[in-house]
C-alpha positions in Angstrom: -1.5 0.7 -9.3 0.7 -1.6 -11.3 0.9 -5.2 -10.3 4.5 -6.2 -9.7 5.7 -9.7 -10.7 6.0 -10.5 -7.0 2.4 -9.6 -6.4 1.3 -11.5 -9.5 3.0 -14.6 -8.1 1.3 -14.2 -4.8 -2.1 -13.7 -6.4 -1.6 -16.9 -8.3 -0.4 -18.8 -5.2 -3.2 -17.7 -2.9 -6.7 -19.2 -3.0 -8.0 -15.9 -1.8 -6.6 -12.8 -3.5 -7.3 -10.5 -0.5 -4.6 -12.3 1.5 -2.0 -11.3 -1.1 -3.3 -7.7 -1.3 -3.2 -7.4 2.5 0.3 -8.7 2.7 1.3 -5.9 0.3 -0.7 -3.2 2.1 -3.1 -2.7 -0.8 -6.1 -1.9 1.3 -8.7 -0.9 -1.2 -8.2 -4.2 -3.1 -8.1 -6.1 0.2 -11.4 -4.7 1.3 -13.0 -5.0 -2.1 -11.9 -8.6 -2.6 -12.8 -9.7 0.9 -16.3 -8.2 0.6 -16.8 -10.1 -2.7 -15.7 -13.3 -1.0 -18.1 -12.7 2.0 -21.0 -12.0 -0.3 -20.4 -15.2 -2.3 -19.7 -17.3 0.8 -21.7 -15.8 3.7 -21.4 -18.9 5.8 -17.6 -19.3 5.4 -16.2 -19.0 8.9 -12.6 -18.4 7.8 -13.6 -15.5 5.5 -15.8 -14.0 8.3 -12.9 -14.3 10.8 -10.5 -12.6 8.3 -13.1 -9.8 7.9 -13.4 -9.3 11.7 -9.6 -9.4 12.2 -8.9 -7.0 9.4 -11.3 -4.4 10.6 -10.3 -4.8 14.2 -6.6 -4.4 13.3 -7.3 -0.9 11.8 -9.7 0.2 14.6 -13.0 -0.4 12.8 -14.3 -3.2 15.0 -17.8 -1.6 14.9 -17.9 -2.2 11.1 -17.0 -5.8 11.6 -20.5 -6.5 12.8 -22.3 -4.4 10.1 -23.8 -6.1 7.1 -22.7 -5.2 3.6 -25.9 -4.2 1.8 -25.0 -4.1 -1.8 -22.3 -3.0 -4.2 -22.6 0.4 -5.9 -20.8 1.2 -9.1 -20.6 4.7 -10.6 -21.7 4.8 -14.2 
């Protein structure tokens, strides 16, 4: 997916990229970025609240309580 100038401006303006991705309905990047923020800042209540609200909004409230174990990348 190409990043539009509008999205690029939003990404530069937001302290957390996942907020800009979510506003533009780019869900893969929203989830990926939010997981990265959660792993780097596990005690950040704002990030954890955003995680819970995002998953509840799409009917995945059960996953909101699950721990993210580790990232897996295909070689």
